C-alpha positions as CSV (number, residue, x, y, z in Angstrom):
1,M,-7.5,-18.4,7.8
2,S,-8.8,-15.2,6.3
3,K,-6.2,-12.5,5.4
4,A,-6.2,-8.9,4.4
5,L,-3.3,-7.1,2.7
6,L,-2.5,-3.5,3.5
7,I,-0.1,-1.8,1.1
8,M,1.7,1.2,2.7
9,A,3.1,4.2,1.0
10,H,4.8,7.2,2.6
11,G,2.0,9.6,1.8
12,S,2.2,13.0,0.2
13,R,0.9,16.5,0.7
14,S,-0.2,16.1,-3.0
15,E,-3.6,14.5,-3.1
16,T,-2.9,13.6,-6.7
17,A,0.0,11.5,-5.7
18,N,-2.0,9.8,-2.9
19,D,-4.8,9.1,-5.4
20,E,-2.3,7.6,-7.8
21,F,-1.2,5.2,-5.1
22,R,-4.8,4.3,-4.2
23,V,-5.4,3.5,-7.9
24,L,-2.3,1.2,-7.9
25,V,-3.6,-0.6,-4.8
26,N,-7.0,-1.0,-6.3
27,T,-5.4,-2.5,-9.4
28,V,-3.5,-5.0,-7.3
29,A,-6.8,-5.9,-5.5
30,E,-8.5,-6.5,-8.9
31,S,-5.6,-8.6,-10.2
32,G,-6.7,-11.5,-8.1
33,P,-4.7,-13.7,-5.8
34,G,-1.0,-13.7,-6.1
35,A,1.4,-16.5,-5.1
36,G,-1.5,-18.6,-3.9
37,Q,-2.7,-16.0,-1.5
38,E,-6.3,-15.0,-1.4
39,Y,-7.2,-11.8,0.5
40,V,-10.6,-10.8,1.9
41,A,-9.5,-7.2,1.3
42,V,-6.5,-5.3,-0.3
43,L,-6.4,-1.7,1.0
44,P,-4.0,1.2,0.9
45,C,-2.6,3.0,3.9
46,F,0.0,5.7,4.5
47,L,2.8,6.1,7.0
48,E,2.1,9.9,7.3
49,L,0.7,12.9,5.5
50,A,-2.4,11.1,4.1
51,N,-5.2,8.9,5.2
52,P,-6.0,6.2,5.9
53,S,-3.2,5.5,8.4
54,L,-2.4,1.9,9.4
55,I,-4.8,2.0,12.3
56,E,-7.6,3.5,10.2
57,A,-7.1,0.9,7.5
58,I,-7.3,-1.9,10.1
59,Q,-10.5,-0.3,11.4
60,Q,-12.0,-0.5,7.9
61,L,-11.7,-4.3,8.2
62,E,-13.8,-4.3,11.3
63,H,-16.8,-6.1,9.6
64,Q,-14.6,-8.3,7.5
65,P,-13.9,-11.9,8.5
66,V,-10.2,-11.2,8.9
67,E,-7.8,-13.0,11.3
68,T,-4.5,-11.9,9.8
69,V,-3.4,-8.6,8.3
70,Q,-0.3,-8.5,6.2
71,L,1.4,-5.1,5.8
72,Y,3.5,-4.6,2.7
73,P,5.6,-1.4,2.8
74,L,6.0,-0.1,-0.7
75,F,9.3,1.6,0.0
76,F,12.5,1.3,-1.9
77,N,15.1,1.5,0.9
78,K,15.5,0.4,4.5
79,G,15.9,3.9,5.9
80,K,14.4,5.3,9.1
81,H,10.8,4.7,8.0
82,V,11.3,1.0,7.1
83,G,13.7,0.3,9.9
84,R,12.0,2.1,12.7
85,D,8.8,4.0,12.0
86,I,6.8,1.3,10.3
87,P,7.7,-1.4,12.9
88,A,6.7,1.0,15.6
89,Q,3.3,1.6,13.9
90,V,2.9,-2.2,13.6
91,E,3.6,-2.7,17.3
92,D,1.1,0.0,18.1
93,A,-1.5,-1.8,15.9
94,R,-0.8,-5.1,17.6
95,Q,-1.4,-3.5,21.0
96,R,-4.7,-1.9,19.8
97,F,-5.9,-5.1,18.1
98,P,-4.7,-8.0,20.2
99,D,-7.1,-10.5,18.6
100,L,-5.7,-9.8,15.2
101,S,-2.4,-11.3,13.8
102,I,-0.5,-8.4,12.2
103,E,2.4,-9.5,10.0
104,L,5.0,-7.0,8.7
105,L,6.2,-8.2,5.2
106,E,9.6,-7.3,3.7
107,Y,9.6,-3.9,2.0
108,F,9.4,-3.6,-1.8
109,G,13.0,-2.6,-2.4
110,S,14.2,-6.0,-1.1
111,A,12.2,-7.9,-3.7
112,R,14.1,-10.3,-6.0
113,G,13.5,-9.4,-9.6
114,L,13.5,-5.6,-9.0
115,T,16.6,-5.1,-11.1
116,S,15.0,-6.9,-14.0
117,L,11.8,-4.8,-13.6
118,I,13.8,-1.6,-13.6
119,L,15.8,-2.6,-16.7
120,Q,12.6,-3.7,-18.5
121,H,10.9,-0.4,-17.7
122,V,14.0,1.6,-18.9
123,S,14.2,-0.4,-22.1
124,E,10.5,0.2,-22.9
125,Q,11.2,3.9,-22.9
126,A,14.4,3.8,-24.9
C-alpha cells in the first residue's frame, strides 16, 4: 500500500517561520524511510495562516500512487487545535476524498523520548 506523510504545523503570519518549517519537512523527506515506513511523498501543511492547508496538500498528491495519507501534527500540547480543530479538518478531508484512507497520527508532544531530546538539546547549549 502506498503512503504519503503530511506533517502539519500551526502556520504563521511570518513567511520566514513557515519557510523554516518547510525546510524541516524537506529534511525529513530526504532522510529516507523511518521505522520501516516508506512514503511516496512527505509534504508540509498548515492548520491555519499559511499554505498549503491539509486539503491543498492532499490535492498535491493527486497524481501520486497514494492510497493512504498519514497526518502527523507537529504540535507540543493537546490543546484546542490538536483535540478539536485538526480532527475536524481530517474529517472534512475524509468527506472530500472518500477513496483515500486518511490516518491521524499522535501529535509530536506525545512522543516517547521527547524528554531526552529536550535534555540533550539543552546540554548541547550549556
